[in-house]
N, C-alpha and C positions, 0 to 999 in steps of 0.2 A: 594524591596517591590513589591508584585504581582500586576498585572493589574487587574482592576475590570471586564473588558469584558472577557467573556469565549471564548475559541477557538471554531471553529465549531464542533470539536470532540476531544476526547482524542487521538490526533494524535501522531504517533511514528515518531520522527524526527531523521534522521541520519546525524550527523555532521562529515564532512571530512575535517580536517585541521591539518597540521603538528605542529602547535604551541600549546603546552600543556596548555598555559594560556587561549587561545581562546576556546579550548575544555572545560576546566573547567568552564569558564565564561558562555558559552552558555548552558552547562549542568545544571548549577545551576539556571540560569535565566529562561530558558524555562521550566524546571521542576517546578519552583515556579509558573509558569503561566499555569499549567494544562497539560503540554505535557510530553510524555515519550521520553527520549533522549538516543541514543546510539552514542558515539563519538569515531572516529577512526582517524588514522594519515596518511593513504595511500590509493591509489586506490585498491590495493590488498585486504586490510581489508574491503573496501567498498563493493566489490563484494562478499566477504565471508559473510558479514552481510546479503546481499540479499539472500544468499542461506539458511540462518537459521532464519531470522527475517521477520516479516511483516512490511515493511517500508511504511509510508504514504507520506513523503516528505524528500528531501535531501538538506542540506546546504553544498555546495561544494566549497572549496578554489581553485581558478584558478591556483595558483602557489605552487605546491607541489614539494619537492626536487626530481629531476630526473623524474618527471612526468608532463605531460601537462594536466591541468585541463579541457581545452576545448575538448581535445581528450577523456578524461574520461567521460565528459558530453555526447559526441557523442556516445560512447560505451554504456553508461547507457541508453540513449534514445532509442538505437536500441533494447535493451532487456527488457525495462520496460516503462510503461506509467506514472510512478511516477513523480510528479512535482519536478523541480530542481531550487533552488535559488543559484546563483553563488556569491562567495565572491572574491574580488580582491583588490589589493593595487593600481591599476591604474584606472584613471577616463576618459581615452580617449574614445570618442564616438565609434570609430571603434572597440575597444576591446569589448565594451558592445554589439554592433550590432552583432559581430561574435559569441559571446556567445549565444545570443538569436536565431541566425540562426541555431546554432548547437543543439538546443533543450532546452536551459534553459528557465524557465518561468519568472524569474525576476533576477535582478542584484543589488548587494549592494556593495558599495565601502568602503574599510577600510580607516581610522577608522570609524566604524559605530555606530549608536545609537542602544542600545538594544531594545528600544521601537519601533523604526522604523523597525528593522528586524522582531520583533514579529508581527507587523502590516502587514508587507509584507507576512510573512508566512501564517497568517490567511486569508489574501485576496486571495492568491494563492489556499489555501485549499478550500475556499468558491467557487472559480471559478470551481474547479474540481468537487465539490459536486453538484453544479448547473448543470454542464454538465451531470453528471451521472443521476440526477433526470430527466432531459429533455429526455435522451435516454430511461429511463424507461417509461416516459409518452408517448413517441412516440411509444413504444412497445405495449401500451394499456393493458398490463398485470398489475393487481393490487396486487396480492398475490399468493403464493403457499401454499397448505396445504398437510401435509404428516404425517402419524403415530402420529396424535395428535399435531403436530407442525404447526406453521404458520409463513411464511416469508413474511412480508409486503414490497413490492418493492418500495412503495412511501416513507415510513418512514425509510426503511432499518432496520427494527426491526425484531428480531427473538423471537417468544414466544414459550416457552416449553409447553408440555402437562399439566403441573401443573401451568400454567399461569405466569411463571417467564420470565422476559426479559433476554435474553442471548446476551452479547456483542459480536459483530463480527468486526474484522478488515476489511478494504476494500478488502484485498485479500481473506479472508474467505467468505465475502459476495458474491463476484464475483464467487468464486468457487461453493458455494452452489446454486447460480442461474444457473450455468452451469449444475450441477447435476439434479436440479429440471426440467430443460428444456429437459432433455433426461433420464427420469427415467427408470430403469430396462434395460438399454442398457450399454454395455461395452464402456467406453470412454478411448482412449489411452492418454498418457501424452501429446503428440503433440496436440490432439484434445482439451484437457483441457487448454493448453497454449493458443490456438487460441480462444477458447470460452470465456475465462476470459479476454482476451486482455491485460494480464499483461506483456507478454514477446513475443518475436518472437521464431521461431523454433530452434534457436541456443542455447537457455538457457539450462542449465543442468537439466536433468530429476529430480534430487534430490530436486530442488526447488518445484516442484509439490508434491513430496512425503512429504516434510516438511509441506506444507500447508494442505494437506489431513490429515496428522496425527493430526494437531491442530484442524481442523474442526471436525474430528471424535471424539476426546476427548470431545468436547463441546456437540456433539449430543448424545454421549453414556451416559455421566453424571453419571458414576458409575453403569449403568444398567447391569443386568445379561443377557439381551437379546443380540442376535448377532448384530453387528454393522450395522447401516444403509448403511455405505459405505463399500462395499466388494472389497477386492483386487483380481483381476483376474491375476494370476501369468503369467508374460510374455506378458500380453495384456494391462493392465491398471486398471481401477476402474469401479465399477457398483454401482449405487444408488438403493439399493435393497428394494424399497417400491413404491407402487402406489402414484402418485402425482396429486392432483386436482389443476387446474389453475383458479383463480378468475379474472374476467374482470370487 
């Protein structure tokens, strides 16, 4: 039965666990509670998902066959600011502390309560949302307007020229903020990675390309006009429209 409290957003959860029963259980339960779920069985599949999907939070099993979940958490933290909740069959304090020191945001011991895990996921997502809102408030910028669109930085809402609300993932929102912050300038993939603070410079360039493609589709919306995001071959991308900043 679904919980009555809604999550902070329609979050995309990546579950990494070699146990198919756990993957099925979490997929069903979290989906019933308003979250989108992708479930994989290995670290390799986890990183492949990051290259093709906009992930908001990761549930990572510490003990994967032939892999060290703590090292996977360290590698993931090096390439992304996405929150991580670790799953483990051990309850020793030292194990939990090590996971947190390596970049995990929370720790849940198996066997776990579905309701408790859901509550912890929501709490971690809320902390990240508050952090993002504080950063926006400190920046003093309130919104961007371009080509009839408006991106509200406080509410994280994108409104189309025909007054429709367009849903953005966290990655798409950060990418659009980066473009609006440097309109009509060519931004390299490395610059976009740095400006969105999603990953470090070692991340595959294709990660940026995938996110740009998704954002471009939402902004184009079937329009016959040229895309607002222009590809500069061999250089990067350019946001090809003037942008007004509201303070």
